[in-house]
C-alpha positions as CSV (number, residue, x, y, z in Angstrom):
1,X,49.8,57.2,-155.9
2,X,53.5,57.7,-153.5
3,X,52.9,60.4,-151.2
4,X,56.2,62.8,-150.0
5,X,56.8,62.6,-146.8
6,X,57.6,65.7,-144.9
7,X,60.1,65.6,-142.1
8,X,59.3,66.4,-138.7
9,X,57.4,65.2,-135.1
10,X,54.3,64.6,-134.6
11,X,50.7,64.6,-136.7
12,X,48.4,68.2,-136.8
13,X,46.4,68.9,-134.7
14,X,43.8,67.6,-136.7
15,X,44.4,64.4,-136.8
16,X,45.9,64.1,-133.6
17,X,44.0,61.1,-131.8
18,X,42.9,61.4,-128.6
19,X,43.0,57.7,-128.0
20,X,45.7,56.3,-126.3
21,X,47.4,52.2,-126.5
22,X,48.6,50.2,-124.0
23,X,51.7,50.2,-122.3
24,X,53.6,48.2,-123.8
25,X,56.6,47.3,-121.6
26,X,59.0,44.2,-119.8
27,X,59.6,41.3,-120.5
28,X,61.2,41.4,-124.1
29,X,60.4,39.0,-126.4
30,X,62.7,37.7,-130.2
31,X,62.0,35.5,-131.8
32,X,65.2,34.2,-133.4
33,X,66.8,31.3,-135.9
34,X,65.4,29.2,-139.3
35,X,64.9,25.7,-138.3
36,X,65.1,24.4,-134.9
37,X,65.4,28.6,-133.6
38,X,63.2,29.5,-130.6
39,X,62.4,32.0,-128.7
40,X,63.8,34.9,-125.9
41,X,63.3,36.7,-123.4
42,X,64.3,39.1,-121.8
43,X,62.5,40.1,-117.8
44,X,63.6,43.0,-117.9
45,X,65.9,46.1,-118.8
46,X,68.5,44.7,-117.0
47,X,69.9,41.9,-120.0
48,X,71.0,40.0,-117.8
49,X,67.8,38.4,-117.2
50,X,67.5,37.7,-121.2
51,X,67.7,33.7,-122.2
52,X,65.8,31.1,-124.6
53,X,62.1,30.6,-124.3
54,X,60.9,28.4,-123.6
55,X,64.6,26.1,-122.1
56,X,64.2,22.8,-125.5
57,X,64.3,25.2,-129.1
58,X,64.2,21.6,-131.1
59,X,60.5,22.3,-131.1
60,X,60.5,25.4,-133.8
61,X,60.7,25.8,-137.6
62,X,61.3,29.5,-138.5
63,X,60.0,31.8,-135.7
64,X,59.7,35.5,-137.1
65,X,56.4,37.1,-136.1
66,X,55.4,37.8,-132.6
67,X,52.4,40.1,-130.4
68,X,51.5,40.7,-127.1
69,X,47.6,40.6,-126.4
70,X,45.9,42.4,-123.8
71,X,46.5,39.0,-121.5
72,X,50.1,39.4,-121.9
73,X,49.5,36.5,-123.7
74,X,52.4,35.9,-126.3
75,X,52.2,35.1,-130.2
76,X,54.8,33.3,-132.1
77,X,53.7,32.9,-136.3
78,X,56.2,29.5,-137.6
79,X,56.8,30.4,-141.6
80,X,58.1,26.5,-141.7
81,X,54.9,25.2,-140.3
82,X,52.6,27.2,-141.1
83,X,51.3,27.9,-137.5
84,X,50.3,29.8,-135.1
85,X,51.7,29.5,-131.2
86,X,50.1,30.8,-128.3
87,X,52.5,30.9,-124.8
88,X,50.0,32.4,-121.9
89,X,51.6,34.5,-119.5
90,X,53.3,32.7,-116.8
91,X,53.6,29.6,-119.0
92,X,56.9,28.3,-121.4
93,X,53.7,25.5,-123.2
94,X,52.2,26.4,-126.4
95,X,49.1,25.6,-128.5
96,X,48.7,25.7,-131.3
97,X,46.2,28.3,-132.8
98,X,46.1,27.2,-136.3
99,X,47.6,25.3,-138.9
100,X,47.6,25.8,-143.0
101,X,48.4,29.8,-143.0
102,X,51.2,30.0,-146.1
103,X,54.4,31.4,-145.1
104,X,53.9,33.8,-142.8
105,X,55.7,36.0,-141.5
106,X,54.4,38.6,-139.2
107,X,51.3,38.3,-135.8
108,X,49.1,41.5,-134.5
109,X,46.5,42.0,-132.9
110,X,44.3,45.1,-132.6
111,X,42.3,47.0,-129.3
112,X,39.6,44.0,-129.4
113,X,42.0,41.1,-129.3
114,X,41.3,40.3,-132.2
115,X,44.2,38.1,-134.4
116,X,45.8,38.9,-138.1
117,X,48.6,37.4,-139.4
118,X,49.9,38.0,-143.2
119,X,51.5,35.4,-145.4
120,X,53.8,35.4,-147.8
121,X,52.9,33.5,-150.4
122,X,49.2,35.3,-151.1
123,X,50.7,38.4,-150.7
124,X,47.5,39.4,-148.0
125,X,46.6,39.6,-143.8
126,X,43.9,37.0,-142.9
127,X,42.4,37.3,-139.2
128,X,42.1,34.3,-137.5
129,X,40.5,32.9,-134.1
130,X,42.6,30.8,-132.1
131,X,39.2,29.7,-130.3
132,X,37.4,27.6,-133.4
133,X,41.0,27.3,-134.9
134,X,40.1,28.6,-138.4
135,X,41.3,31.2,-141.1
136,X,39.0,33.6,-142.8
137,X,38.1,32.8,-146.5
138,X,37.8,36.9,-146.9
139,X,41.6,38.0,-146.5
140,X,41.8,42.0,-144.5
141,X,43.5,42.8,-146.6
142,X,46.1,42.3,-150.2
143,X,48.6,43.9,-151.0
144,X,50.8,43.5,-154.6
145,X,54.3,42.8,-152.8
146,X,55.1,40.4,-149.5
147,X,54.3,42.2,-146.1
148,X,57.3,43.0,-143.9
149,X,55.6,44.2,-141.1
150,X,52.4,45.9,-139.4
151,X,50.7,46.7,-136.8
152,X,47.7,48.6,-135.4
153,X,47.9,51.9,-134.2
154,X,45.3,54.3,-132.2
155,X,42.0,53.8,-132.4
156,X,43.5,50.6,-134.7
157,X,44.6,53.0,-137.5
158,X,47.2,50.3,-139.5
159,X,49.9,50.9,-140.7
160,X,52.2,47.9,-143.2
161,X,55.6,47.8,-144.1
162,X,56.0,45.7,-148.2
163,X,58.5,44.6,-150.1
164,X,57.9,47.3,-152.3
165,X,59.9,50.1,-150.5
166,X,56.3,51.3,-149.4
167,X,54.9,51.6,-146.6
168,X,50.6,52.5,-146.3
169,X,49.8,54.1,-143.5
170,X,45.1,53.1,-142.9
171,X,43.1,50.1,-144.9
172,X,42.0,49.8,-148.0
173,X,41.8,52.5,-151.0
174,X,42.2,55.2,-148.8
175,X,45.6,54.2,-147.2
176,X,48.2,56.5,-147.2
177,X,51.6,55.1,-149.3
178,X,55.0,56.9,-148.3
179,X,57.9,55.3,-149.5
180,X,60.8,54.4,-147.5
181,X,63.9,52.1,-148.8
182,X,63.4,48.3,-148.1
183,X,61.1,48.2,-144.9
184,X,62.4,45.6,-142.1
185,X,59.6,46.5,-139.6
186,X,57.1,49.1,-137.9
187,X,56.3,49.3,-134.6
188,X,54.0,51.7,-132.4
189,X,54.5,52.9,-128.9
190,X,51.9,54.4,-126.4
191,X,50.5,57.7,-128.2
192,X,50.0,55.7,-131.6
193,X,53.3,56.6,-133.7
194,X,54.9,54.6,-135.0
195,X,58.6,53.2,-135.3
196,X,59.9,52.0,-138.8
197,X,62.5,49.9,-139.9
198,X,64.6,50.1,-143.2
199,X,68.2,49.1,-145.1
200,X,69.1,48.8,-148.7
201,X,71.0,45.9,-148.9
202,X,72.9,46.4,-150.9
203,X,74.2,49.4,-149.1
204,X,76.7,48.9,-146.7
205,X,75.4,50.8,-143.3
206,X,72.3,52.4,-144.8
207,X,70.0,51.0,-142.5
208,X,67.4,53.8,-140.3
209,X,65.1,53.3,-138.1
210,X,62.0,56.7,-138.5
211,X,59.4,58.0,-136.5
212,X,56.0,58.9,-138.2
213,X,53.3,60.2,-136.9
214,X,50.1,59.2,-136.2
215,X,48.3,59.2,-139.8
216,X,52.4,58.6,-141.1
217,X,52.4,62.0,-143.0
218,X,55.1,63.7,-141.2
219,X,58.6,61.7,-140.1
220,X,62.3,62.1,-138.7
221,X,64.8,60.0,-138.6
222,X,66.1,58.8,-135.4
223,X,69.5,56.8,-136.4
224,X,71.2,55.6,-139.5
225,X,74.3,53.7,-140.9
226,X,72.8,51.0,-139.2
227,X,73.6,46.9,-141.0
228,X,71.2,44.4,-141.0
229,X,68.1,46.1,-138.5
230,X,65.4,43.3,-138.8
231,X,62.3,44.0,-135.9
232,X,61.5,46.9,-133.6
233,X,60.1,47.5,-130.4
234,X,59.6,51.0,-128.0
235,X,59.5,50.7,-124.5
236,X,57.1,53.0,-121.9
237,X,60.1,55.4,-121.9
238,X,59.8,56.0,-125.4
239,X,63.7,53.4,-125.4
240,X,63.7,51.7,-129.0
241,X,64.5,48.2,-129.2
242,X,66.1,46.7,-132.3
243,X,67.5,44.1,-134.1
244,X,70.3,43.6,-136.0
245,X,70.9,41.3,-138.2
246,X,74.8,41.8,-138.7
247,X,75.8,41.7,-134.9
248,X,72.9,38.9,-134.0
249,X,71.8,41.9,-131.6
250,X,69.7,43.7,-130.1
251,X,69.9,47.1,-130.2
252,X,69.1,49.9,-128.4
253,X,68.1,53.6,-128.5
254,X,67.4,55.4,-125.6
255,X,65.1,58.6,-125.6
256,X,66.2,60.9,-126.2
257,X,69.4,60.2,-128.2
258,X,70.8,60.0,-132.0
259,X,72.8,57.1,-131.4
260,X,71.6,53.5,-130.6
261,X,74.3,51.4,-128.2
262,X,73.7,47.1,-127.4
263,X,71.4,45.8,-125.7
264,X,72.1,42.5,-126.1
265,X,74.5,40.4,-128.3
266,X,74.4,36.2,-129.2
267,X,70.5,35.6,-130.8
268,X,71.6,33.5,-133.6
269,X,69.8,34.8,-136.4
270,X,67.3,37.5,-135.2
271,X,64.4,38.2,-136.6
272,X,61.5,39.9,-134.7
273,X,61.0,41.7,-131.7
274,X,57.9,42.6,-129.2
275,X,57.1,44.0,-125.5
276,X,54.9,42.7,-123.9
277,X,50.8,44.9,-123.9
278,X,49.7,46.6,-120.9
């Protein structure tokens, strides 16, 4: 059953979790491009620090999902090759964690640094063991539609956006399923609130950014009338950064504002975005 979401800020006190997530802050990373794409890195809030990372872009084939772990390593999935790549903190060289993923599109890590990847072809999320270079034969979770993004909140509470215009809060049969028009990505802040981008591709200026409570039962619209919204991330000051593919840019919504401004432009075909985890 699809739930109705009320339009307000925080979760009821009966659900509000006391645990906190890591702090998310700069550097900021964004994947871009198809064949020959790569990763942009912005070292600080100053947009002049944004540059391609690493300097060579010829080794990537449709990089999409990107995530950070507790050790500030950066993880990237390549849809074109079915690989999961790891960039260790401070390095511009990557190692291949696993191969053989089936059209991977998103990656996330839980509080224990366990790695999970969504696969478009089987419409599931699988756990990956990078040390053993193995993909779990048993899916972590399977869906009826392609996963467009997923993230773990406080106490590893799961939020998954799907191409069938739903978002799932929680895992398995007990998950809350709520309606949202074509959600494109999801992120989380340090208090466990979720941020989701949505857009109806058939309607101009229909892109929106929402903030959901920790359990997904309430939400508020932060900004609307956007075009080509994609990946989203939130920093330690609760400033929101999101991809706007129509302008090949990263857009910024400052904490407390209801309008966005351009943060960095000139990213060819931007896709996903992540803040470094501290």
